[in-house]
Structures are given as structure tokens and as C-alpha cells.
C-alpha positions in Angstrom: 0.2 -0.2 -0.2 1.6 3.4 -1.1 1.7 6.3 1.8 0.5 9.5 0.3 2.9 12.4 0.4 2.1 14.9 3.5 1.8 18.6 2.3 3.2 21.1 4.9 0.8 22.9 6.4 2.8 26.1 6.0 1.1 27.9 2.5 3.9 28.4 -0.1 5.2 32.0 -0.5 3.5 33.6 -3.4 5.7 35.3 -5.7 6.3 39.0 -6.1 5.5 40.8 -9.4 7.3 43.7 -11.0 3.8 45.1 -10.9 1.6 45.7 -8.7 -2.3 45.9 -9.0 -4.0 48.8 -7.2 -7.4 48.0 -8.5 -8.7 51.8 -7.8 -12.6 52.0 -8.1 -14.0 53.7 -10.2 -16.0 57.0 -9.6 -18.8 58.9 -11.0 -16.2 61.5 -11.8 -13.8 59.3 -14.1 -17.1 58.4 -16.3 -18.0 61.6 -16.6 -14.2 62.3 -18.2 -14.3 58.9 -19.8 -18.0 60.1 -21.6 -16.6 63.7 -22.5 -12.8 61.9 -23.9 -15.5 59.8 -25.7 -17.6 62.5 -27.4 -14.3 63.9 -28.3 -12.9 60.9 -30.4 -10.3 60.5 -27.8 -8.6 56.9 -28.2 -9.3 54.3 -25.6 -5.1 54.0 -25.3 -5.3 58.5 -24.7 -7.7 57.9 -22.1 -6.2 55.1 -20.0 -3.2 57.6 -19.6 -5.5 60.1 -18.6 -7.6 58.4 -15.9 -4.4 56.3 -15.0 -5.9 53.1 -15.5 -5.1 50.7 -18.1 -6.4 50.4 -21.8 -7.6 46.5 -21.0 -9.6 48.3 -17.1 -11.0 51.0 -19.9 -12.2 49.3 -22.6 -14.2 47.3 -20.4 -15.2 49.8 -18.3 -17.3 51.4 -21.7 -18.0 48.2 -22.6 -20.2 48.1 -18.7 -21.4 51.8 -19.4 -23.2 50.2 -22.7 -20.8 53.1 -24.3 -19.0 52.3 -27.7 -15.2 54.3 -28.7 -16.8 53.9 -32.5 -18.2 57.1 -34.0 -21.7 57.7 -33.3 -21.7 59.5 -36.5 -23.5 57.4 -40.0 -22.2 58.3 -42.9 -25.1 59.4 -45.3 -26.7 56.4 -47.9 -26.6 57.4 -51.5 
């Protein structure tokens, strides 16, 4: 009968990454700033830099709020 290896009772030490995740909450002011920049057709990367967030975080927030980075102006049909 084989015996199972005993596990240590202490948790393994977590590796520290070079980038720390701060997970800052979105405020109403952040949303207002972002909406105004979207109206000015500012790219997501520029919005992220201005708000001190990642581009992915900005894109997720835009999606969550039901907004779009694409121009709302429609081309006239011929």
C-alpha cells in the first residue's frame, strides 16, 4: 500500500510580480471624464493614460456602461 506524501501546513510563499495591481474603484467623476473624452473621439490608450488606468480596464468600463469608442456619426447613404 502506497502512502501519500504529507503536505506542509504552511502555504507556499507567493511570488512578487514587478507590476502591482492597485484595483482602484471607478468614480462618477472618472465616468464623466471618460464620456467626455469618448465624445471627442479620444483613443482608448489616451483615455487610459489620462485616467491612470490600463487600456483594458478602460475598454471593460466602456463596455459595462454600454458605450462605444466608435463614432456615432453615420455616413449618408447615396
